[in-house]
N, C-alpha and C positions, 0 to 999 in steps of 0.2 A: 503493498498500497503506500510506502514513502517514495516509493519511485515512482510510483505514480501518481504523487502529488506535484514534485516535481516535474513530469510530464505533462499533465496538467497547465501547469501555469506558465507552461513555455508554450501550449496551443494558444495561451490567454494574449500575446504578447503581437505588436504590431511587427512588420518586416525590419525598422531598424532596429528595435528591440532585441530580437533574435539576432541580426548579427553582432551586435555589442555583446550577446550572450557569447555567441559562438569566437568572438576575438577577445572575449576573457579566457576560454574555455581552452583557446589553444596558446595560451601565453605561460612562458615558462613562469613569469615572474609577476609580482603586483603591476599593474599597468594604470597611469595617471589619465585623468581626463582626454588629456589633448595627446597620449600615445593615444589613445583609443579614437580619437576624433584624427590622426593621421592614417591609422588603420583604414577606418571607415572613408576617409577622402580619396583612398586609392579607387574607389569604384564611385565617384561621384563626388559633388557638392554636398557637404553637410556644414553647421553650423555647432559652434559649440552648446547652446542652449537645447539643442536636439540630443547632445549627446549626455550632457546633464540629464534630461529628463526622462533617457533610454537609460540612466543607471538607478535613476533613482527608481523607477518602476521595476528594476530587477533588484532591487535591495527589498523594497516592497513587497513583491514575491516571493523573496527568500531564498530570492536564486544569484545571488551576488551579495559583497559584505564590501563595505571601505573601511581599511584601513587608517585608522587616526594618524597613527603616528608617521607615517609614510604618505598621507595624502594620494592614497593610489585603492585601485579595485581587486578584487578576484573575485571566483567566479566560486559559489559555495559547495564544497567538496563533503559535504551532509547531507544525502538527500533525505532526511528528515527535519522538519521544524524545530529549533531549538532556542531554549529563552535565552543562553547561554552563548555567544562565538566566543573563541580563545583560539588564538593566532601563536605560534613561535617563529619570531623572524630573523632567520639569520642576516648578519650585518655584514659577512664578509660577500658570502655568494646571491642575497636576495633573496633564494629561498624563503615559501612562505609554508608552514605545514598548518591546516585546520585541526581543532582537534576537541572533545567535547570532554568535559571532567564535572562529571556529577556531584563530588564533592565538594568542589569550588562553588560549582553554582548554588548549592547547600546554604554555605557560608555565608556567599553574598545575598542568597534569599533570607538567611536568619536577621543578619545586618540590617536591611531593611525595613523585616518586619521588627525589631526592636528600636529603632530608628523614626519609626513610622515616615519610611520613607518610601513611595511608591515607584517603583524604577519600571521605565520603560525599554529601555534596551540596553541591555550590559555584554560588550565588548571586551576580551583580554587581550595583552599583546606583551608576550614577551620577548624583550630582545636580549640577543647574545649570538654565538655559536654554534649551528648543525653539528652533526655527527661528523662529519666529513671534513668542515675546517678547524673544528676545533684538535684536529689531527695533526 
């Protein structure tokens, strides 16, 4: 069912949004909005607002994430919706690994409850060196 959710969300996208999703899916590393724009322009004129609207729609549908610390975007690697998105970002090679950790999510939920804080979105970004680069 989880993979079906992403497939269903893709069907609801317009052509430009689908192209942006394919560009993010094919990318080895996170892309800035302007890098996405440059790749889209290879097949015709596109404006920055169109790219930003497409990226916002992908995020809304759970198909992509914005990495705040990099000001860049990645396709969602987890075919399910989760309340927390977590990323390990290698500062050397730029590889980004998306992961989910129930204990982190539970702790952040508990903190929010304890402090009457209504969180809307949680993104955890860990910066350091991946296994290959740390050797």
